[in-house]
C-alpha positions in Angstrom: -9.3 -0.4 1.3 -7.3 -3.4 2.5 -3.6 -3.1 3.1 -1.1 -5.9 3.4 1.4 -5.6 6.2 5.1 -6.7 5.9 5.1 -8.0 2.3 8.6 -7.1 1.2 11.5 -8.9 3.1 13.6 -5.7 3.1 10.9 -3.7 4.8 10.1 -6.5 7.3 13.8 -6.4 8.3 14.0 -2.7 8.5 11.0 -2.8 10.9 12.8 -5.4 13.1 10.9 -8.6 12.1 11.6 -11.9 10.5 10.2 -12.1 6.9 10.2 -15.9 6.9 7.6 -16.3 9.7 4.5 -14.3 9.0 1.5 -15.2 6.9 -0.1 -12.2 5.2 -2.1 -10.0 7.5 -4.3 -7.1 6.8 -5.4 -3.7 8.1 -7.9 -1.3 6.6 -8.3 2.4 5.7 -11.6 4.2 5.3 -12.8 5.4 1.9 -12.0 9.0 2.8 -8.3 8.1 2.9 -8.3 8.5 -0.9 -6.5 11.5 -2.4 -6.1 11.7 -6.1 -2.7 12.2 -7.7 -1.8 15.8 -8.0 -3.6 16.7 -4.8 -2.4 17.7 -1.4 -2.5 16.0 2.0 -2.7 18.0 5.2 -0.1 16.9 7.7 -2.3 15.0 10.2 -2.8 15.8 13.9 -1.4 13.9 16.8 1.9 12.9 15.1 5.4 14.1 14.7 6.5 11.2 12.6 4.5 10.8 9.3 6.0 8.2 7.0 5.6 7.4 3.3 5.1 3.8 2.0 4.9 3.3 -1.8 2.7 0.4 -3.0 1.2 -1.3 -6.0 -2.6 -1.3 -5.7 -5.0 -3.9 -7.1 -8.6 -3.0 -7.7 -11.2 -5.7 -7.4 -13.8 -6.1 -10.2 -16.2 -8.8 -9.0 -17.5 -10.4 -5.8 -15.8 -13.5 -4.4 -14.8 -15.5 -1.4 -12.4 -18.4 -0.8 -10.7 -17.7 -4.1 -7.8 -19.9 -5.1 -4.5 -18.3 -6.2 -5.1 -19.7 -9.6 -8.4 -18.0 -9.9 -7.4 -14.7 -8.3 -6.5 -12.7 -11.4 -10.1 -13.2 -12.7 -11.3 -11.0 -9.8 -8.9 -8.1 -10.5 -10.3 -5.2 -12.5 -7.0 -3.3 -12.7 -4.1 -1.7 -11.0 -2.8 1.7 -9.8 -0.1 2.9 -7.4 -0.7 4.3 -3.9 1.0 5.6 -0.8 0.2 4.2 2.6 0.8 7.2 4.8 1.5 6.2 8.4 1.6 8.0 11.7 4.6 5.9 12.7 4.7 7.1 16.3 1.1 6.2 16.9 1.5 2.8 15.1 4.6 2.0 17.3 2.7 3.0 20.4 -0.2 0.7 19.4 2.2 -2.2 18.7 3.9 -1.8 22.1 0.5 -1.8 23.9 -0.9 -4.7 21.8 -3.6 -2.4 20.4 -5.1 -2.0 16.8 -3.3 0.2 14.3 -6.3 2.3 13.2 -5.0 5.6 14.5 -1.6 5.1 12.9 -2.9 3.9 9.5 -6.6 4.8 9.0 -6.7 8.5 9.3 -8.0 11.2 6.8 -6.1 11.4 3.5 -3.9 8.5 4.4 -4.2 6.6 1.1 -3.2 8.8 -1.9 -3.7 6.9 -5.2 -3.1 7.2 -8.9 -5.6 6.6 -11.7 -6.6 2.9 -12.0 -5.8 1.1 -15.3 -7.7 -2.0 -16.5 -5.8 -5.3 -16.4 -7.2 -5.9 -19.9 -4.9 -3.1 -21.1 -1.8 -3.4 -18.9 -1.9 -7.1 -17.9 -1.2 -8.4 -14.4 2.2 -6.9 -13.4 4.5 -9.3 -11.5 7.8 -7.4 -12.2 8.6 -3.7 -12.4 10.5 -1.1 -10.5 8.7 0.4 -7.5 10.1 3.7 -6.3 9.5 6.9 -4.4 11.2 10.3 -4.2 10.8 13.1 -1.7 11.7 16.5 -3.2 13.6 14.7 -6.0 15.6 12.5 -3.6 15.1 8.7 -4.0 13.9 7.1 -0.8 12.5 3.7 -2.0 13.8 1.7 -4.9 13.0 -2.0 -5.4 11.0 -4.3 -7.7 7.5 -5.8 -7.2 9.0 -9.2 -8.0 10.3 -9.0 -4.4 6.8 -9.3 -2.9 6.8 -12.1 -0.3 3.2 -13.0 -1.1 2.2 -12.5 -4.7 -1.0 -10.6 -5.5 -2.9 -13.8 -6.3 -1.7 -15.3 -3.0 -2.8 -12.1 -1.2 -6.2 -12.2 -2.7 -6.6 -15.9 -1.8 -5.7 -15.2 1.8 -7.9 -12.1 2.0 -10.9 -13.7 0.4 -10.7 -16.5 3.0 -11.3 -13.8 5.7 -13.7 -11.4 3.9 -15.9 -11.4 0.8 -14.2 -9.1 -1.7 -16.4 -6.7 -3.7 -16.2 -4.6 -6.8 -14.4 -1.3 -5.9 -12.4 -2.8 -3.1 -8.7 -1.7 -3.2 -5.8 -3.8 -2.0 -2.5 -1.9 -1.2 -0.1 -4.8 -1.5 2.9 -3.7 0.7 5.9 -1.5 0.6 9.7 -2.1 0.1 12.5 -0.8 2.4 13.3 2.9 2.6 10.2 4.2 4.4 10.8 7.5 6.1 9.4 10.8 7.4 7.9 13.6 5.4 7.0 17.1 6.6 4.8 20.0 5.4 6.2 21.5 2.2 7.5 18.1 0.9 6.6 16.9 -2.6 6.3 13.1 -3.0 6.5 11.3 -6.3 6.5 7.6 -6.8 5.3 4.8 -9.0 5.6 1.3 -10.4 7.0 1.0 -13.9 4.4 -0.2 -16.4 1.5 0.9 -14.1 1.6 4.6 -13.3 3.1 7.4 -11.2 1.6 9.5 -8.4 2.5 12.9 -7.0 1.2 14.6 -3.9 2.2 17.6 -1.8 2.2 17.7 2.0 0.8 20.9 3.3 
């Protein structure tokens, strides 16, 4: 599970950075981060500031490396929507100390995801509302056309660093509006034309 950092200008600014300076960069989550839509996520230990980040997810369908943006869609099997759950306090502590983000990003159940839908059926989405609600209150509301780096560009950069393989997932970044959730909250979000996702925090 590859995740793209700072890929919507609005979110880059809300986190205190300049969206015009950074090339795409990546962090990872382990396979056991996956939680299917309709499931529950246990509030993780060692944090008091768990944040939601709604994302469009691309699922890789074939092996490749050094892929050009023009070829990238050929490597995508399909799409879903996911939430990059983040222990923000641990992430900020790691940033301040120049350390990796693993504890803040790669913990158990940190990557809830919807069903995946073949690109052969839904196409390759480049526009569509991306949104998230907590207990019915809208927190994130944007459009995937505001991605700084398009999905083909993301795949091109990523495949220059790693060989991508069938089954790999790419969480493509989140818009502004990230914020905390607590036990008892119900999170619903999605990308229009792709799917929706609902999880409970317990």
